[in-house]
PASE-17809 format. One record per residue (C-alpha): x, y, z; residue in three letters. Coordinates in steps of 0.25 Angstrom, whole numbers, padded with zeros to 4 digits, always signed. Layout:
// PASE-17809
XYZALA/...
This chain:
// PASE-17809
-0081+0023+0026MET/-0082+0028+0011ASN/-0094+0022+0004LEU/-0088+0025-0010ASN/-0097+0018-0021LYS/-0085+0012-0027TYR/-0079+0006-0014LEU/-0082-0008-0008ASP/-0077-0010+0006ILE/-0076-0025+0009ALA/-0086-0030+0020PRO/-0075-0033+0030GLU/-0068-0020+0028VAL/-0081-0012+0029ALA/-0085-0019+0042GLU/-0071-0016+0048ALA/-0071-0001+0044LEU/-0085+0000+0050LYS/-0081-0006+0063ALA/-0068+0002+0064GLY/-0059-0010+0062ARG/-0045-0008+0055PRO/-0045-0010+0040VAL/-0032-0011+0032VAL/-0032-0008+0017ALA/-0024-0016+0007LEU/-0020-0013-0008GLU/-0022-0022-0019SER/-0011-0017-0029THR/-0002-0027-0021ILE/-0011-0038-0025ILE/-0013-0035-0040SER/+0000-0029-0043HIS/+0010-0031-0031GLY/+0012-0046-0031MET/+0009-0059-0039PRO/-0003-0068-0038TYR/-0005-0075-0029PRO/+0005-0069-0019GLN/-0003-0056-0020ASN/-0016-0062-0016VAL/-0010-0070-0005GLU/-0003-0057+0000THR/-0016-0049+0000ALA/-0023-0059+0008LEU/-0012-0061+0018LYS/-0011-0045+0020VAL/-0026-0045+0023GLU/-0024-0057+0033SER/-0013-0049+0040ILE/-0022-0037+0041ILE/-0033-0045+0048ARG/-0023-0052+0057GLU/-0018-0038+0062ASN/-0032-0033+0065GLY/-0037-0026+0053ALA/-0046-0029+0040VAL/-0039-0029+0027PRO/-0045-0021+0015ALA/-0038-0025+0002THR/-0042-0013-0008ILE/-0044-0015-0023ALA/-0053-0011-0034ILE/-0061-0023-0039ILE/-0071-0021-0051GLY/-0071-0006-0049GLY/-0074-0007-0034ARG/-0065-0001-0024LEU/-0063-0012-0014LYS/-0059-0010+0001ALA/-0057-0024+0005GLY/-0055-0036-0006CYS/-0060-0050-0005THR/-0050-0061-0006PRO/-0056-0064-0020GLU/-0053-0049-0024GLU/-0039-0050-0019ILE/-0037-0063-0027GLU/-0043-0056-0039HIS/-0033-0044-0038LEU/-0021-0054-0036GLY/-0024-0063-0048LYS/-0027-0051-0057ALA/-0014-0045-0053GLY/-0009-0033-0062PRO/-0022-0034-0070GLN/-0029-0027-0059VAL/-0027-0012-0061ALA/-0017-0005-0051LYS/-0026+0006-0046ALA/-0021+0019-0041SER/-0030+0031-0038ARG/-0030+0035-0053ARG/-0036+0022-0056ASP/-0047+0020-0046LEU/-0059+0027-0053ALA/-0056+0021-0067VAL/-0055+0007-0061LEU/-0068+0008-0053VAL/-0075+0014-0065SER/-0071+0002-0073ARG/-0074-0008-0063GLY/-0060-0013-0063ALA/-0050-0019-0053ASP/-0039-0012-0046GLY/-0028-0015-0037ALA/-0026-0003-0027THR/-0013+0004-0025THR/-0010+0011-0012VAL/-0017+0023-0017THR/-0030+0016-0021THR/-0030+0008-0008THR/-0029+0020+0000MET/-0040+0027-0008ILE/-0050+0015-0006ILE/-0046+0012+0008ALA/-0049+0027+0011HIS/-0062+0026+0004MET/-0066+0014+0013ALA/-0061+0020+0026GLY/-0048+0011+0028ILE/-0037+0019+0034LYS/-0025+0009+0034VAL/-0019+0003+0021PHE/-0007-0008+0021ALA/+0001-0009+0008THR/+0015-0013+0004GLY/+0022+0000-0001GLY/+0016+0013-0006ILE/+0020+0019-0020GLY/+0028+0032-0020GLY/+0037+0040-0028VAL/+0044+0032-0039HIS/+0059+0033-0041ARG/+0061+0044-0052GLY/+0047+0050-0049ALA/+0054+0064-0051GLU/+0053+0061-0066THR/+0042+0051-0067THR/+0032+0057-0056MET/+0029+0042-0053ASP/+0023+0044-0039ILE/+0013+0034-0033SER/-0001+0038-0030ALA/+0001+0031-0017ASP/+0008+0044-0011LEU/-0003+0053-0016GLU/-0014+0044-0009GLU/-0006+0044+0004LEU/-0007+0059+0004ALA/-0022+0059+0002ASN/-0029+0047+0008THR/-0029+0044+0023PRO/-0025+0030+0023VAL/-0013+0024+0031MET/-0004+0016+0022VAL/+0005+0005+0028VAL/+0016+0001+0019CYS/+0030-0003+0018ALA/+0035+0010+0013GLY/+0036+0014-0002ALA/+0040+0004-0012LYS/+0055+0005-0013SER/+0054+0006-0028ILE/+0050+0021-0026LEU/+0058+0033-0022ASP/+0055+0033-0007LEU/+0061+0047-0004GLY/+0052+0054-0014LEU/+0040+0045-0009THR/+0042+0050+0005LEU/+0044+0064+0000GLU/+0030+0063-0008TYR/+0023+0058+0005LEU/+0029+0069+0013GLU/+0024+0080+0003THR/+0010+0074+0004HIS/+0010+0073+0019GLY/+0009+0058+0020VAL/+0016+0053+0033PRO/+0026+0041+0031VAL/+0026+0032+0044ILE/+0037+0022+0046GLY/+0031+0010+0054TYR/+0043+0006+0064GLY/+0053+0014+0055THR/+0058+0027+0053ASP/+0062+0024+0038GLU/+0053+0022+0026LEU/+0052+0007+0023PRO/+0055+0004+0008ALA/+0045-0007+0005PHE/+0054-0019+0004TYR/+0064-0014+0014THR/+0062-0007+0028ARG/+0071+0005+0025ARG/+0072+0016+0014SER/+0081+0026+0020GLY/+0069+0036+0021PHE/+0062+0041+0033GLY/+0048+0040+0037VAL/+0040+0052+0043ASP/+0036+0044+0056TYR/+0039+0031+0062ARG/+0028+0024+0069MET/+0029+0011+0077ASP/+0015+0005+0079SER/+0002+0004+0072PRO/-0005+0013+0083GLU/+0005+0024+0080GLU/+0002+0023+0065LEU/-0013+0023+0068ALA/-0012+0035+0077ALA/-0005+0043+0066ALA/-0015+0040+0055PHE/-0027+0041+0064HIS/-0022+0055+0067THR/-0020+0058+0052SER/-0034+0054+0050LEU/-0039+0063+0061GLU/-0032+0075+0056LEU/-0039+0073+0043GLY/-0026+0071+0034PHE/-0030+0066+0021ARG/-0018+0058+0018GLY/-0013+0044+0023GLY/-0001+0039+0031MET/+0010+0030+0026LEU/+0015+0019+0035VAL/+0028+0012+0031THR/+0030-0001+0037ASN/+0044-0008+0034PRO/+0044-0022+0028ILE/+0047-0032+0039PRO/+0062-0034+0041GLU/+0062-0048+0037GLU/+0056-0045+0023TYR/+0064-0032+0020SER/+0072-0033+0008MET/+0087-0029+0006ASP/+0087-0015+0002PRO/+0098-0017-0008ASP/+0091-0029-0015VAL/+0077-0022-0016ILE/+0083-0008-0020ASN/+0091-0015-0031GLY/+0079-0022-0036ALA/+0071-0009-0036ILE/+0082-0002-0044ASP/+0082-0013-0054GLU/+0067-0013-0055ALA/+0066+0002-0057ILE/+0077+0002-0068ALA/+0069-0009-0075GLN/+0056-0001-0074ALA/+0062+0011-0080SER/+0068+0003-0091ALA/+0055-0003-0094GLN/+0047+0010-0093GLY/+0039+0005-0082ILE/+0032+0017-0075HIS/+0019+0022-0068GLY/+0010+0012-0061LYS/+0018+0000-0067ALA/+0031+0004-0060THR/+0028-0001-0046THR/+0023-0015-0050PRO/+0035-0017-0060PHE/+0045-0013-0049LEU/+0039-0022-0039LEU/+0039-0034-0048ALA/+0053-0031-0053LYS/+0058-0030-0039VAL/+0051-0043-0035LYS/+0058-0049-0047GLU/+0072-0044-0043LEU/+0071-0048-0029THR/+0066-0062-0032GLY/+0053-0060-0025GLY/+0058-0055-0012ASP/+0051-0041-0014SER/+0038-0048-0015LEU/+0040-0055-0002ASP/+0044-0042+0005SER/+0032-0035-0001ASN/+0022-0045+0004ILE/+0028-0045+0018GLN/+0028-0030+0019LEU/+0013-0029+0015VAL/+0010-0039+0026PHE/+0018-0030+0036ASN/+0010-0018+0032ASN/-0003-0025+0033ALA/+0000-0029+0048ARG/+0004-0014+0051LEU/-0008-0008+0044ALA/-0018-0017+0051ALA/-0013-0014+0065ARG/-0012+0001+0061THR/-0027+0000+0056ALA/-0031-0006+0069ALA/-0024+0005+0077ALA/-0030+0015+0069LEU/-0044+0010+0071GLU/-0041+0010+0086ALA/-0039+0025+0086LEU/-0054+0028+0081LYS/
């Protein structure tokens, strides 16, 4: 366990890590930037409950008052949810400045991986990862999530890359950086709101034990990077590909027309897609996060059993 002077590990999380019990990290961008209040807080607390029901300890990760938090209290989660977008969206480039200023930050996939690794947490559940944006061959808009997956040994359980991205280029980038992309119960990359994308994964695995064995071996080999587990949204919550892709195309066109770029792009696109789908995309988003939390907890338990 890393005793970084800027890091606070919640007592429940610290006890679990010391005792060798499974812990699952959770991001906080989904709380402050991903959903409206109070749904964001309700969802965050429900995800923690699901992780406990499946045998692991949840560790919601954030920056509060300049402290890196591996495990947040319900009051801290409420604060992040109420403050919403007023809380800085914190990627790797922002960590040092936010900490030095004693500020708050909602952690992305990137910064959640960093803080989880500092604390000794090996498994992280999220909604979807960032990736290579459409048109990146001219804009160079590539999420820092991909670089972190190449350099930080944390398993990330997600519902694939958000379908607002260029999924083919995202997979190419991950391959170049040596990140294995695993399909849980599928040979095809899930596309966040939908179960299929038309792109294959590197390997299919069908149990938490198989996932845990692969990641345990990666750690024992001393590989510095992580592993990406893509877990399809449950069938009953999967959206019609034509509907969601039409909404995404419309949202991208509006973002381009309004000059939206950089880290404002994803929140704008997700909000616009929600608006265009009458809120169906938000319901799907919540359900896929619950589904990922279940798998991450079971995989974290299987990983601890290998020690």
